[in-house]
C-alpha positions in Angstrom: 50.0 -36.2 -81.3 49.5 -36.1 -85.0 50.5 -39.4 -86.6 52.2 -39.1 -89.9 54.1 -41.5 -92.0 57.5 -42.0 -90.6 60.1 -44.1 -92.4 61.6 -46.8 -90.3 65.1 -46.3 -91.7 65.2 -42.6 -90.9 63.9 -42.8 -87.3 63.9 -45.6 -84.7 60.1 -46.2 -84.8 60.2 -48.8 -82.0 61.7 -46.3 -79.6 59.2 -43.6 -80.7 56.3 -46.0 -80.3 57.5 -47.1 -76.8 58.0 -43.5 -75.7 54.6 -42.3 -77.1 52.8 -45.3 -75.7 54.3 -45.1 -72.2 54.9 -41.4 -71.9 58.2 -42.2 -70.2 61.7 -41.1 -71.2 64.1 -43.8 -72.4 67.9 -43.6 -72.2 69.8 -46.5 -73.7 73.4 -47.5 -74.1 73.9 -50.1 -76.8 75.8 -53.2 -75.5 79.6 -53.0 -75.4 82.4 -54.3 -73.3 81.5 -51.7 -70.6 77.7 -52.0 -70.8 75.9 -53.6 -67.9 73.6 -56.7 -68.3 70.5 -54.5 -67.6 71.6 -52.1 -70.4 72.0 -55.0 -72.8 68.6 -56.3 -71.9 66.9 -52.9 -72.5 68.8 -52.5 -75.7 67.7 -55.9 -77.1 64.1 -54.8 -77.1 64.9 -52.2 -79.7 68.0 -53.6 -81.4 66.0 -55.1 -84.3 64.6 -51.7 -85.4 65.3 -51.2 -89.1 66.8 -47.8 -88.2 69.7 -49.5 -86.5 70.1 -52.1 -89.2 71.1 -49.3 -91.7 73.7 -47.7 -89.4 76.0 -48.3 -86.5 74.2 -47.9 -83.2 75.1 -44.7 -81.3 77.1 -44.9 -78.1 74.1 -43.4 -76.2 70.6 -42.4 -77.1 67.8 -40.6 -75.4 64.1 -40.5 -76.3 62.0 -38.1 -74.3 58.2 -37.5 -74.6 57.2 -33.9 -75.0 54.1 -33.6 -72.8 51.3 -31.1 -72.8 48.8 -31.5 -70.0 50.0 -35.1 -69.4 49.5 -36.1 -73.0 52.4 -36.9 -75.4 52.6 -33.9 -77.8 55.9 -34.9 -79.5 59.1 -36.7 -79.0 62.7 -35.5 -78.6 65.2 -38.0 -79.8 69.0 -37.5 -79.3 71.9 -39.7 -80.1 75.5 -39.4 -79.1 78.2 -41.2 -81.1 81.1 -40.3 -78.8 80.3 -41.1 -75.2 78.1 -43.8 -73.6 77.5 -41.6 -70.5 76.4 -38.6 -72.5 72.9 -38.4 -71.0 73.0 -38.1 -67.2 69.9 -37.8 -65.0 70.6 -34.1 -64.6 70.7 -33.8 -68.4 67.4 -35.6 -68.7 65.8 -33.4 -66.0 67.0 -30.3 -67.9 65.8 -31.6 -71.2 62.4 -32.6 -69.7 62.1 -29.0 -68.5 63.0 -27.7 -71.9 60.6 -30.1 -73.6 57.8 -28.8 -71.3 58.7 -25.2 -72.3 58.8 -26.2 -76.0 55.4 -27.8 -75.7 54.0 -24.6 -74.2 55.6 -22.5 -76.9 54.3 -24.8 -79.6 50.9 -24.8 -78.1 50.9 -21.0 -77.8 52.0 -20.7 -81.4 49.2 -23.0 -82.5 46.7 -20.9 -80.4 48.0 -17.7 -81.9 47.7 -19.1 -85.4 44.1 -20.2 -84.7 43.4 -16.7 -83.3 44.9 -15.1 -86.3 42.8 -17.3 -88.6 39.6 -16.5 -86.6 40.4 -12.8 -86.7 40.9 -13.0 -90.5 37.6 -14.8 -90.9 35.9 -12.2 -88.7 37.4 -9.4 -90.8 36.2 -11.1 -93.9 32.7 -11.5 -92.5 32.7 -7.9 -91.3 33.6 -6.7 -94.8 30.8 -8.9 -96.3 28.4 -7.4 -93.7 29.5 -3.9 -94.6 29.0 -4.6 -98.3 25.6 -6.0 -97.6 24.7 -3.0 -95.4 25.8 -0.7 -98.2 23.6 -2.7 -100.7 20.7 -2.5 -98.2 21.2 1.2 -97.8 21.1 1.7 -101.5 18.0 -0.4 -101.8 16.4 1.6 -99.0 17.2 4.9 -100.7 15.8 3.5 -104.0 12.6 2.4 -102.2 12.3 5.9 -100.5 12.8 7.5 -103.9 10.1 5.2 -105.5 7.8 6.0 -102.6 8.3 9.8 -103.1 7.7 9.4 -106.8 4.5 7.4 -106.1 3.4 10.0 -103.6 4.1 12.8 -106.1 2.3 10.9 -108.9 -0.7 10.3 -106.6 -0.7 14.0 -105.6 -0.6 15.1 -109.2 -3.3 12.6 -110.1 -5.5 13.9 -107.3 -5.0 17.5 -108.4 -5.8 16.5 -112.0 -8.8 14.5 -110.9 -10.1 17.4 -108.7 -9.5 19.9 -111.5 -11.2 17.7 -114.0 -14.1 17.2 -111.6 -14.4 20.9 -110.9 -14.4 21.7 -114.7 -17.2 19.2 -115.3 -19.3 20.4 -112.4 -18.8 24.0 -112.7 
């Protein structure tokens, strides 16, 4: 997971850190008159997060790791301000399934992007090679032309030399 700078007052960093570190989902209900002692104890571990200091706590929250090959790839964070029982176990199972599909889609998009970049690089290299081949072809033609000119010059020189020799000897 790419770590970037997250502001503590915009996101509950303690929840994210716990979720990323453990790789486990976390569903919390802040303490109220209907909350159980266990829920209050779980909540107290995260209640001091600066995120909750700047706003009223939600009635329910859910923090799910997005896993790819067993490694945390991202985090899905949901809040509900209306109902404390908003995130049931069946909701969590469905969301975990969707998170898995999202991770696959994101990974496929990343792979496609890499493939696209590699193809663009290969196309650029191909164009450079074609340009280089054209330059080499032109140099080869120039070398052949120079070789023909040299051969013609030598042939003319030989004829002149032979004619000159025949005139002196004859």
